[in-house]
Residue, then its C-alpha position, 0 to 999 in steps of 0.5 A: x074571714x080573718x080578722x085584720x090586726x094592725x102591727x104596732x111600732x114596737x121600736x124605733x132606731x135611727x141610722x148612725x153614721x159609720x164607714x166600711x170598705x174603703x173609707x165608703x160612708x154610710x148609715x148603719x141602720x141596724x145590725x151587730x148586737x142583738x140581731x136576734x130581734x130582726x131574725x132573719x135579718x142580719x144588717x141594713x146599710x143606706x150609702x148616698x153621697x154626690x161627694x165622690x170622696x165619700x164613695x169612690x174607695x168602694x168595697x175592695x175584695x172581701x170574703x163572705x159565709x153563711x148568709x145573703x146579702x141584697x144590694x139595691x141601688x138607687x143611683x149610680x153605677x157599682x161593679x161586683x167581681x169575684x173571685x169564680x170570675x162572675x160579673x155584674x153591673x148594678x145600675x139605677x133600680x137594679x138590685x143583686x141578690x147573692x147567696x154567699x153560701x159556703x164561701x165567696x170573695x168579692x168586691x163591689x167598686x163604684x163605676x163613677x168618679x162624680x155624681x151622686x151613689x146611693x142605695x142600701x145593702x140588707x144581709x139576711x141569715x140563711x138557715x143552717x142547713x143551707x149555709x155551706x150551699x154553693x154561691x149563687x147570683x140573681x141580678x136584676x136590672x129595674x125592669x125586672x121589679x114589679x111596680x104597681x102605680x096605685x089608684x091614689x098615686x104613689x106606687x109600690x115596687x116588689x123586689x122579693x115576695x108577694x103583696x095583695x094591694x088594692x084587689x092586685x096580687x104583686x109579685x116580685x122576682x125573687x121567690x122561693x126563699x126559705x125565709x119568704x123575704x118580702x121586700x118593697x119600695x113604697x113611694x106614697x104620695x102627701x097623705x096618702x094612706x095604703x093597708x097592706x097584708x103582712x102574714x103574721x109569721x114574718x118579723x116585719x120592718x119599716x125604714x124611712x128614707x125620704x119623707x115621714x109616716x104614721x103607722x096606725x097600729x091597732x093600739x096606737x099610732x106612731x111616726x117615722x121620719x127620715x133615717x128611722x127604722x120601725x120594728x113592728x109587734x104582732x098582727x097581720x096588717x100593715x096600716x101607714x099614711x104619708x106625712x105631709x111631704x110624701x114618703x119613700x120607705x122599704x117594707x122589709x119582712x121575713x120568717x125567723x129562722x130561731x137558731x144561734x147566730x155567730x157572726x165574726x165580721x163577714x161570716x155568720x154561722x151556728x157556733x163559735x166552732x163554724x166560726x173559726x172553721x170559716x176563718x181557717x178556710x178563708x186564710x187556707x184558701x178553702x172558703x168556696x171549695 
């Protein structure tokens, strides 16, 4: 029988105010320097406001190469368009999983002039062998996610990967990726506890976007509050307890690539020479050719 070893909190980060696109206000949870410790993940942003001026500018046409973007909408509507003629409308609860591969030039623009817009964008690196594949998409409506209601209340919504929860196997619609991403939205009631087996081969994080929780590690307990991310250490199980107000949190895990990460804005490759080639390709209109 496999011994279950709870993961400890090894690093705690608090998202910082930032802006991107045409002045969209957001919270950058992590990204930029030191990306190796989050491998295979490169960046996590949370965006959310009920003030139209904070998001109305959207994200006009911009390029990507060498990684995947995952946009998860909680509230609001966002339209994706790209230079290949693809269009997709993201609505509440929906996910767009975009593999930029060798290149894409796309825009993400709000489809509302008032009301609340809220969601997340996660960047996932691609291995060197897959960086130059053709761009592709999976546009998933809210009802494509598998949602498990827990025995004590609360729920788990699976976006990617598979979890064993209360004796059931719960699969997200995204499967078969080389980075083995595990992406779940956890909603727990006040004081509710849950233990989830997470393969020890995966780097694992938790991001709290409402409420608070306690991570019950094998060596110590540690708390996370709203807007905080916890990077977890070694082990094969995640054990958490929701705070007095309950918690909503993202569980994010993936298999590290262990490859060099060289990033210049929207391009993520393995060497400076590949970055320079990406820039030449973009400037010459050859990014996706």
